[in-house]
C-alpha positions as CSV (number, residue, x, y, z in Angstrom):
1,X,86.8,110.5,87.9
2,X,88.3,109.4,84.4
3,X,90.0,112.3,82.7
4,X,90.6,112.3,79.2
5,X,93.4,113.4,76.7
6,X,93.1,116.2,74.4
7,X,96.7,117.0,73.9
8,X,98.6,116.0,76.6
9,X,99.5,112.5,78.6
10,X,100.5,112.9,82.1
11,X,102.7,110.4,83.8
12,X,103.4,110.1,87.7
13,X,107.0,111.7,88.2
14,X,108.0,107.9,89.9
15,X,108.0,106.4,86.9
16,X,110.4,109.3,84.8
17,X,113.1,107.2,84.9
18,X,111.5,104.1,83.1
19,X,109.9,106.1,81.0
20,X,113.1,108.2,79.4
21,X,115.0,104.3,79.3
22,X,111.9,103.5,77.1
23,X,111.2,100.5,79.9
24,X,107.5,102.4,80.1
25,X,105.8,102.4,76.8
26,X,102.5,102.4,78.1
27,X,99.9,103.8,80.9
28,X,97.1,102.4,82.6
29,X,94.0,104.3,83.7
30,X,90.8,103.2,85.1
31,X,87.5,103.4,83.4
32,X,87.3,104.5,79.7
33,X,89.6,107.6,78.7
34,X,88.1,109.7,76.3
35,X,90.2,111.3,73.4
36,X,92.6,108.4,73.6
37,X,92.7,106.8,69.9
38,X,95.4,105.5,68.1
39,X,97.9,107.9,65.6
40,X,97.0,110.4,68.0
41,X,99.9,113.1,69.1
42,X,100.6,114.4,72.2
43,X,102.8,116.2,74.7
44,X,104.1,113.7,77.4
45,X,104.5,115.1,80.7
46,X,106.0,113.7,83.6
47,X,107.1,115.1,87.5
48,X,105.8,118.9,86.3
49,X,108.2,118.5,83.3
50,X,107.3,117.8,79.5
51,X,109.9,115.6,77.9
52,X,108.6,115.5,74.0
53,X,106.0,114.3,72.5
54,X,104.4,110.9,71.9
55,X,102.4,109.0,69.4
56,X,99.8,106.4,70.9
57,X,100.0,103.0,69.2
58,X,97.1,101.5,70.8
59,X,94.3,101.9,72.9
60,X,92.7,98.9,74.5
61,X,89.8,98.1,77.4
62,X,89.9,95.1,79.8
63,X,88.7,94.2,83.9
64,X,91.3,94.3,86.3
65,X,90.9,90.6,86.7
66,X,92.5,90.5,82.7
67,X,95.9,92.4,83.4
68,X,98.7,90.1,82.4
69,X,102.6,90.3,82.9
70,X,102.8,91.6,79.1
71,X,100.1,94.5,80.4
72,X,102.9,94.9,83.4
73,X,105.7,94.8,81.1
74,X,104.8,97.4,79.1
75,X,103.7,100.0,81.9
76,X,107.4,99.0,83.0
77,X,106.6,96.8,86.0
78,X,108.5,93.1,86.4
79,X,105.0,91.2,86.6
80,X,101.0,91.2,86.5
81,X,101.7,91.5,91.1
82,X,104.2,94.6,90.9
83,X,101.5,96.2,88.7
84,X,98.1,95.8,90.3
85,X,100.5,96.6,93.4
86,X,101.0,100.1,92.0
87,X,97.2,100.5,90.5
88,X,96.2,100.1,93.9
89,X,98.9,102.2,95.4
90,X,97.2,104.5,93.0
91,X,93.6,104.1,93.1
92,X,93.1,102.8,96.5
93,X,89.3,101.7,95.7
94,X,90.3,99.5,92.8
95,X,88.2,96.5,92.2
96,X,88.7,93.0,90.1
97,X,85.8,93.8,87.8
98,X,87.0,97.6,87.3
99,X,87.8,98.5,83.8
100,X,90.9,100.1,83.0
101,X,92.4,101.6,79.6
102,X,95.9,100.6,78.4
103,X,97.4,103.2,76.3
104,X,100.4,102.5,74.3
105,X,102.8,104.5,73.2
106,X,106.2,105.4,71.1
107,X,108.8,109.0,71.0
108,X,108.0,110.7,67.9
109,X,110.4,113.7,69.9
110,X,112.6,113.8,72.6
111,X,113.4,117.6,73.8
112,X,116.7,117.9,74.5
113,X,116.2,119.9,77.8
114,X,112.7,118.9,79.4
115,X,110.5,121.8,79.6
116,X,108.5,123.0,82.8
117,X,105.0,121.8,82.2
118,X,103.1,125.6,83.0
119,X,106.0,126.9,80.3
120,X,104.5,124.8,77.5
121,X,102.1,126.9,76.0
122,X,104.4,130.0,76.2
123,X,106.9,128.0,73.6
124,X,109.0,127.3,76.4
125,X,109.1,130.7,77.9
126,X,108.3,131.3,81.6
127,X,105.0,132.7,82.2
128,X,106.4,135.2,85.1
129,X,109.1,136.7,82.6
130,X,106.4,137.0,80.1
131,X,104.1,139.1,82.9
132,X,107.0,141.2,83.7
133,X,108.2,141.7,79.7
134,X,104.3,142.8,79.4
135,X,104.4,144.7,81.9
136,X,107.5,146.9,80.9
137,X,106.4,146.9,77.1
138,X,104.1,149.8,75.8
139,X,101.4,146.6,74.5
140,X,97.7,147.4,74.8
141,X,96.6,145.1,78.0
142,X,93.1,146.0,79.9
143,X,93.5,146.9,83.5
144,X,92.1,143.3,84.5
145,X,95.0,141.7,82.4
146,X,97.4,143.9,84.1
147,X,96.5,143.6,87.4
148,X,96.6,139.6,86.6
149,X,99.9,139.7,85.5
150,X,101.5,142.3,88.7
151,X,99.8,139.7,91.5
152,X,101.6,136.8,89.2
153,X,105.0,138.2,89.3
154,X,104.3,139.1,92.8
155,X,103.5,135.5,93.3
156,X,105.9,133.9,91.3
157,X,104.0,131.0,90.1
158,X,100.8,130.6,88.5
159,X,99.8,127.9,91.6
160,X,100.2,130.9,94.1
161,X,98.4,133.7,91.9
162,X,95.5,131.3,91.8
163,X,95.7,130.5,95.0
164,X,95.9,134.6,96.5
165,X,92.7,135.1,93.9
166,X,90.6,132.2,96.0
167,X,91.6,129.0,94.9
168,X,93.8,126.8,91.8
169,X,90.4,127.1,89.8
170,X,91.6,130.5,89.0
171,X,94.8,128.8,87.1
172,X,92.7,129.4,83.9
173,X,92.2,133.2,84.5
174,X,95.9,133.5,85.2
175,X,97.1,131.5,82.0
176,X,94.3,133.8,79.8
177,X,96.2,136.6,80.7
178,X,99.7,135.5,80.2
179,X,98.6,133.6,77.1
180,X,96.9,137.3,75.9
181,X,100.2,139.0,76.5
182,X,102.7,136.0,75.1
183,X,100.6,136.6,71.8
184,X,101.3,140.5,71.8
185,X,104.8,140.1,72.6
186,X,105.4,137.8,70.0
187,X,103.5,139.6,67.2
188,X,105.8,142.8,67.9
189,X,109.0,140.5,68.1
190,X,109.3,141.1,71.2
191,X,109.6,137.1,72.2
192,X,110.6,134.3,70.0
193,X,110.6,130.3,70.4
194,X,112.7,128.7,72.5
195,X,111.2,125.4,71.0
């Protein structure tokens, strides 16, 4: 399955050190990647944290068999063979005639402290703290949103709360309730941005 790029570029946690040292300046994805275009600025996620923003500088497609040592170096590997081994570890059914997209990027902003990925939509605030605060404050929450925020506090994470609701597909329902609570708290001056 090919995932597009909207506001985020996700990199596997195993490449965090290479990313932060500037050795990894590209990522290679199987298939075409909708939304990947030069000039686009996106958050860069790695291992569950957001480390800052990068600008996509170049997007190219080619066949796996046509990957070069230069492509490997951009992606933080010593050579083509090392890159192909890593790609096949991530995509076991990868064939030489498959198309890959090479997304090159450069840092625009590096955060002083990484932000947990699930805290990013709330300007660095912990969703559990937002839920607790919203339940304590006198803000207009629907009974359903109140119920969802209580479940989040009880479970301790968006992931666990979604599972309790019936599966990971329910994460958006929880996130929507947290976003509403965050906006209401912020509009009343009860929360300040952390970034």
